[in-house]
N, C-alpha and C positions, 0 to 999 in steps of 0.2 A: 827485548824483542823488537825487531825492526818493524816499521810501518808496513812494509811489504808482507811480512809474515802475518801480521794482524789482519791485513786485508785478505790474504789467502785463506786464513782460518775462518773469517766471516763468510767468505764465498762458499767454502766447503760446508760449513754448518747450514747455510741457506740452501745449498743443493741437497744435502742429506735430509733436511726437514721436508722440503718439497717433494723429493723422490719418495719418501716414506708415505706422505699423504696421498700422492698420486697412485702409488702401489696399492694402498688401501681402497681408494676409489675404484680403481680398475678391478680389483678383486670383488668388490661389492657389485659393480655394474655388469661385469662380464663373467664373473665366476672363475677368474684366473687365479692360479697359485702364484706365489712370488717368483718362482723360476720362470714361469711363462712371461711375467712382466719384464724381468731383467733380460730375457732373451729377445725381446721385441725392441724395435727402434721407436723413438718419439714419433716419427712419421707414420709408422704402422698404427700406433695407438690413435693418432689424430684421424687417420682415415676411418678406422673402425668406429670411433666415437662420433664422426660426422655423418654416418650413414643415414641418420634420421633428419639431417638437414635438408629441407625441401629443395633448395637450389642445387643440390648434388644428386638428387634422385631422378633418374630418367623414367618417365612413364612407360608402362608396358602395354602395348596395344595387342589386339587379337593375333595379328600376324607374327609378332615377336613371340608371343606365348605359344602359338602353333609350331613355330620353328624350334623353340626350346624343347617342346614335348616330342617332336620328331627326332631331334638329336638324342634325347634321353632314351627314346624307344630303340633307336638304332644302336646306341651304346649298350643297352641291356641285352640285346640279341647276340652280341659277340660272345662266343664261347671260348673259354681258355683251352689251350691245346692239351 
């Protein structure tokens, strides 16, 4: 077996092991099934898991909250044809 093949096999095993661990962690933290994990991108998972990171959370003041409530109210008043 060539050294390139050995290196490739080691990388594949490393990836598989870490993917399996990450899938389990995401299932536990987010309640995802394996299919939901495999359909997502690493970037999407990183964004979801960083939501509680204080530096990424924008504070919501009363004006923003009022605006969101008005948009929700307007949206809920739209009737389907």
